[in-house]
Phi, psi and omega in degrees: 000318178298316180295321180300311184287324184274349187305309180299321181291329180281318188276327184282140177280160174060044174266128182301149182296324179297320178297319179298319180294317179296317179297319179298319178295317179295320181296317179295317179298316179296320180295317178297319179299315181293319180298315180291322181296311183280344177271348182273148177279330185267159181294152180226242183254332185276126179276155178053042183293323181253029180230064178295154009258033184303302182289332177293321178293317180296314179296318179298320179295316179294319180297314180296321180297310181296319180296316181295315180293326177294316180294323178294316179295321178293326180298327180291331178267318180227094185306138178215162185293312182294319177297320178295321178296315179295324178293323176295317178297317178296323178294318177296319178295321179295322179297333180270316187275331185279089174232167184306133178070012175282160178302322180294318179296323179293325177295319178296320179291344178289340181295146180293156178295144181090003177294143181290158179297328179294317179294317180299315180293322179295316179294320179299313180293317180297317180295318180296318180293318179296320179293324177296317178297320180295321178294321178294323178295321176297319179296320179295317180292323176298322175298319180296325180285310188280321185262317182271356178057046175297142359262006188285347180290345177261007183108199182293146180260122181265107182294324184296318182279319188275340176233072186294335181269358181260121181256107182295341185261008185282356177120145180086161180291135184297316182296316180296320179292318178296318179295321178294315178297324179296314180296321180295316181293321179295315180296317180294320178294327179286322186273336186301318179299336178274323187279323185300311177299322180293318179293319178297319179295319180291326182278351182295333179290338182261312186259355183094161183279153177277127184275085179279357175287340175280122185302319182297315179294318181299319182300311185285325178294312181292320179297316178294321179300323181274326187281316185299314177298319178296323178295317177296319179299316178295321178297320177297316177298320181295315181291325174297322177295318179296318178300319179295319180295319178295320179296318178295319180294321176299315183298319179294321179296320178294324179291328178288325179287317182235099181300339179295341180279352180289143181294150182289000000 
């Protein structure tokens, strides 16, 4: 976690000393939070804490995104082989993903008028590469659900520990509430890459434009733009999976109580 947060500040040249100190403080705080969360027996803030590889996939996707964007940004200042390779991959992804009304095209249109061609191309490549990583993370999690039978392949699933913000006793059917939350998260995760650039562009007249020409700002803005929707989408898939498991367990319990309910 410390390496993830501090990576852009460490790898990028010409980072102000004040920025490095603030980033170091945030990294230490995040590391302490994760250590206490995973070291505690009781539920806290992190969901699906005891249901790997959900959080591992999310962290891995964010780490790869930040690392790739950092290396590309560093390549523009200090050319390197790995940075050049990632830029080629990002350019190929941009040529495929960047079409009219696509999320990548909306991110490019979010840039202020008068932006240089170099900045536009850098943001375009970064957005395409980050979006590609988010799509791959979704594919990996879908594989874990369908092929590895997540989360039951690790044993019993504890709703209290893994869903600390979900109260089963707050009213309404648990399965219906989980299914509703799953649909909401999937819909929000699908629409967010389209809405965020449009909202940012509309708010720029009030709050000012986002300076994506700064590599440090560009890395975190683009990484968050790609990671948060994928994270919400994964959360929706996970909650839908939990709702299905509870429904199946209920059905089996009812069949054990009343054998007449068993299928012919």
